[in-house]
N, C-alpha and C positions, 0 to 999 in steps of 0.2 A: 433137272436141267438137261437139255439136249446139247451134246457136244459133238462137233464134226471133226473127223480126221481125214485129211487130204494128203495124197502122195503122188508125186510124179517121179519118174526114174532119173531125169536129168534136169538141170537148171534151164535148159532150152525148151523143155516141154511146158505146155501151158495148162495151168490148173483151173482156168476160168470155168470150164464145163462143170467141174466138181463144185466150184464155189457157187455157181448159179443154183445147182441142185440144193446145196445147203441153205441158201437164202429161201428157196421155195418151201423147204421143210421147216423153216423158222428156227434153225439151229442158232443157239445163243453164243457159243464159243467155238472157234475153229483153230485147229493145229495143222500146220502145213510143213511137210518134209519134201525136199527136192533131192532125193537120193534113192538108191536101190532099195528094194524091199527084201533083198536076200539076207539082210541082217536086222536084228532087233535093236541094234545100237544106233537108233535114229533119235536125234535130239528132241524133236517135237513129239514123237511118239512117247518118249520117256516123260516129257513134261505133261502130256495128256494123261498118262497113267498115274502120275502123282497128283494131278488136278482133280480127277473124278472122285465123286463121293457117292455114298449109298443113295440109291434112287435115281441116279443119273442114267442117261442113255447115250451110248457112243454110236454115232451114225457114220457109215462109210458108203461111198458110191458103189463099190464092188469089193468082194473079198480080196481080189488081187492087189487092191490099193492098201490093204491092211497087212497082209502077209503073203509070202510067195510059196510057202509050203504048208502042208497039213500040220506038221509038228508045231511050227511057230504060231499058226492060227489058233490051234487048240490051246497052246500055252497062253497066248494073249487073252483069249476068251475066258480061260480059267482064272487068270489074274483079275479080270473084270468081275467075274462071278464071285470070287472071294470078297470083293468090295461091295457086292450086291448091286452091281452096275449091269444094265441091260446092253446088248449088242444088236445093232440092226444093220443089215447090208441091203441097200435098196435094189440093186440089180438082180440079186438072187431072191429077193423077197424073204429074207431070213430075219426072224426076230427071236432072240434066245429067251424071251419071256414066255414062250410056248414050248411044250414038249416036241411038237413037230418042227419048230424052228431049230431046236437044239440038234435034232436028228439030221435035218437038212443041212445044217452047218457042216457037219462031219462029211456028208456026201459031197457037197459042193467043194469043200476044201480038197478032197481027194481028186475030184475031177479037175479042179484048177491046177493042182500040182501035176497031174497027168498031161494037161495041155502045155504047161511049161516044158516038161520033158520032151514032148513031141516037137515043140518049137526048136529046142536045142538040137534034137536029132536031125531035123530037117536042115537047120543051119549048118551043122557039121557035114551033112551029105552034100549040100550046095557048095561048101568050101572045098570039099574033096574033088568034086567035079570041076570046079573052077581051077583048082591047082593042076589037075590032070590036063587041062587045056592050056595051061600056062597063063591064065588070066589073073589068078589070085596070087598076090605076092606076100600077103600077110601085113602086119602092122609095120610101119616104118621104124627102124631101130632108133632108140633114144641115144643121141650122141651129144656130147658137150665138149666144146673146144678145149676146156681146161681140165678134162677128166684125168689125163695122165699126170699132170702137175699136181692136182689136188690129191690124188691117190698116193703119190710119192710122199707128199707132206704128211698125210694121214698115217702112212706106214712108218714114217720116222717118229711118230708120236707127237708131232708138233700141233696137231689139231685132233679133236675127237671125231668119231664116225658121224655123230649127229651134225657137227659143223661141216664135215665134208659133204654130207647129204644136202645140207642147206645151201652150200655154195654151188652144188651141181644141180639143185632143184630136182632131187630124186627121192622117191620113197625108199625105205630101207630094203625091201625085197629087190627092187630094181638095182639099187646101189651094190648090194652084195653079189647079185648075179653078174653085173657088169665087171666087178672086181675079179670074180672067179674067172670069167671069160678072158679078161685082160691078162691075168697072171698065167693062165693056161697057155695063152698065145705067146707070151714073152718069157717062157722058160728056157 
């Protein structure tokens, strides 16, 4: 069975181009994630890994849609190989059913990771230039009108940290960073 895996980095990005490719290839089952590829903890990726069986082929449009670094890519392909599942990336013309395909997979994964590193470097350089010109102000700070009130209730032990985060609509790292800033400022 041919199984397609599609990923876009955000919910706003459109996966239609990848879906058209999968239809053209006659893929029978498709799994779609709309989230970063920096983590392997992607719901549809995990479902796909559980779904595949010996003799299946996992098809992706490009390596970057499957994994964002060499280590993760090689790990995923190894998991597929253990299940005797083939991996095909159309953009890079890689097919792990062949020795050349296995070799090229490693080479393209390293190149893909290098491209991501270059992109991050250029982005950081661009931000530094914009900051020096006073153009870049960074992300807007996350503020909540009830922050101080909720933190005081939490510190008294009247609610849990999880409840405080829910009320403030913050992730744990943001919550604890904001609490640290707040307490430092109000000493």
